[in-house]
C-alpha positions in Angstrom: 73.1 6.7 -201.0 69.5 7.6 -200.0 67.6 5.5 -197.6 64.2 4.3 -198.5 61.5 6.1 -196.4 58.9 4.0 -194.8 55.3 5.2 -195.1 53.9 6.9 -192.1 51.0 4.8 -190.8 49.5 7.9 -189.2 49.7 10.1 -192.4 46.4 9.1 -194.0 44.0 7.8 -191.4 40.4 6.9 -191.9 39.6 8.4 -188.4 39.4 11.9 -189.9 36.1 10.8 -191.4 34.6 9.5 -188.2 32.1 11.7 -186.4 33.5 12.5 -182.9 31.5 11.4 -179.7 29.7 13.8 -177.5 31.8 16.0 -175.2 31.6 15.8 -171.4 29.9 18.9 -170.0 30.2 19.4 -166.2 26.9 20.6 -164.7 26.4 21.8 -161.1 24.9 19.0 -158.9 22.9 21.6 -156.8 19.8 21.3 -158.9 20.2 17.6 -159.9 18.4 14.6 -158.4 19.3 10.9 -158.7 23.0 11.3 -158.2 23.8 7.7 -157.2 26.5 6.2 -159.4 26.9 9.3 -161.5 30.4 10.4 -162.5 31.2 13.7 -160.8 34.0 16.3 -160.5 34.7 18.0 -157.2 36.7 21.1 -156.4 36.6 24.8 -155.9 36.8 27.7 -158.4 40.3 29.0 -158.6 41.8 26.0 -156.8 41.4 23.0 -159.1 39.4 19.8 -159.8 39.4 16.1 -159.1 37.9 13.6 -161.6 37.3 9.8 -161.7 34.8 10.0 -158.9 31.3 8.7 -158.3 28.5 10.1 -156.2 25.8 8.7 -154.0 22.5 10.4 -153.1 22.5 13.8 -151.4 22.6 14.0 -147.6 21.1 16.9 -145.7 22.7 17.8 -142.4 21.2 20.8 -140.6 20.9 23.5 -143.2 23.6 22.1 -145.6 23.4 19.6 -148.4 26.3 17.2 -149.1 27.1 14.6 -151.7 28.9 11.4 -150.7 31.8 11.0 -153.2 34.1 8.1 -153.6 36.9 7.2 -156.1 35.6 5.1 -159.0 37.8 2.2 -158.0 36.0 2.0 -154.6 32.6 2.5 -156.2 33.1 -0.4 -158.6 34.4 -2.6 -155.8 31.4 -1.7 -153.6 29.0 -2.5 -156.4 30.7 -5.8 -157.4 31.5 -7.2 -154.0 28.7 -5.5 -152.0 31.1 -4.0 -149.4 30.9 -0.8 -147.5 33.3 2.0 -148.5 34.1 5.3 -146.9 32.5 8.2 -148.8 33.5 11.7 -147.6 30.7 14.3 -147.7 31.4 17.1 -150.1 29.3 20.3 -150.1 26.9 20.1 -153.0 28.0 23.5 -154.4 31.5 21.9 -154.9 30.2 19.0 -157.0 29.6 18.9 -160.8 28.0 16.0 -162.7 29.6 14.8 -165.9 26.8 15.1 -168.5 27.1 14.4 -172.2 27.0 17.5 -174.4 26.1 17.6 -178.1 28.3 15.9 -180.7 29.3 18.6 -183.2 31.5 18.2 -186.2 34.1 20.9 -186.8 34.8 21.7 -183.1 38.4 20.9 -183.7 39.2 21.3 -187.4 41.8 18.9 -188.8 45.3 20.2 -188.0 44.2 22.9 -185.5 45.4 22.7 -181.9 42.6 22.6 -179.2 42.1 25.6 -177.0 44.1 25.0 -173.8 43.2 28.0 -171.8 40.1 27.7 -169.6 38.2 29.6 -167.0 38.8 28.7 -163.3 35.2 29.4 -162.4 34.0 25.8 -163.1 35.4 22.5 -164.5 35.9 22.9 -168.2 34.0 21.0 -170.9 36.0 18.0 -172.0 36.1 17.8 -175.8 36.9 14.4 -177.3 40.3 14.0 -179.0 41.3 11.2 -181.3 43.3 8.6 -179.5 46.0 8.5 -182.1 46.7 12.2 -181.5 47.5 11.7 -177.8 51.0 11.4 -176.5 50.0 8.8 -173.9 46.8 6.8 -173.7 47.4 3.9 -171.4 44.9 4.2 -168.5 42.9 7.0 -170.1 39.1 6.9 -170.6 38.1 6.0 -174.1 35.0 6.1 -176.3 34.5 3.8 -179.2 32.4 5.2 -182.0 30.9 2.9 -184.7 28.4 4.2 -187.1 27.5 7.0 -184.7 27.0 4.7 -181.7 29.1 5.5 -178.7 30.4 2.9 -176.3 31.8 4.4 -173.1 33.3 3.2 -169.8 36.4 1.9 -171.5 40.1 2.2 -170.5 43.2 1.9 -172.7 45.4 -0.9 -171.5 48.1 -0.3 -174.1 49.5 2.4 -176.3 48.8 2.2 -180.1 50.5 -0.7 -181.9 50.4 -2.6 -185.1 48.3 -5.8 -185.0 49.2 -9.1 -186.7 46.9 -7.9 -189.6 48.9 -4.7 -190.0 46.1 -2.5 -188.5 46.9 0.2 -185.9 45.1 -1.0 -182.7 44.7 -0.3 -179.0 43.8 -2.9 -176.4 41.0 -1.8 -174.1 39.2 -3.1 -171.0 35.9 -2.1 -169.5 36.3 0.2 -166.5 35.1 -2.6 -164.2 37.9 -4.9 -165.5 40.4 -2.0 -165.3 39.7 -1.3 -161.6 39.3 -4.9 -160.6 42.9 -5.3 -161.8 43.9 -2.8 -159.1 42.3 -4.5 -156.1 42.5 -8.1 -157.1 45.7 -8.3 -159.2 43.7 -10.3 -161.8 44.6 -9.3 -165.3 41.7 -7.7 -167.2 39.9 -9.2 -170.1 40.8 -7.0 -173.1 39.7 -6.3 -176.6 41.8 -5.3 -179.5 40.1 -2.4 -181.2 41.0 -0.3 -184.3 42.6 2.9 -183.1 40.8 5.1 -185.6 37.5 4.3 -183.8 38.7 5.4 -180.4 38.6 8.8 -178.8 39.8 10.2 -175.5 36.8 11.1 -173.5 
């Protein structure tokens, strides 16, 4: 006796027709001004990289230039509650700013695996990936794309699920709400968004 096969909700998704958002392209902070509040990556070639950080304005001490860098959680708390937070000084040559690249169709053709090997000379460019293609998305940075307009600074609060209307959705919160959840214990305000409009940043 053959069992009836249930249709795969991921088999034919409208997200294949959605134009991907811009990639995140790390750019050396050395020649950049106005760093306050910018997302940055720190590290050293050949050793590794740290993300989810924010910068303040450069500081010059003697003949060296440094960038005060703090975790995003502390940055949001300092901005919201107007409190002082400790920001270690990182040599400017070890800091990269997250800039948006150019949105290009066809970077990752449907069905092709992304290139996983990178150079260790600098932080790699972060190409967007469709949220539904990820193994785990809770806590990840997301971009919502509607009619070519990108909405950033979102975090996934759930994995993909089927809504009451039968649509595949993901609950998201703004980054401020996501981080406030950490330091206050207050559950974030969330939105239920169609998964096919969401991309991992």
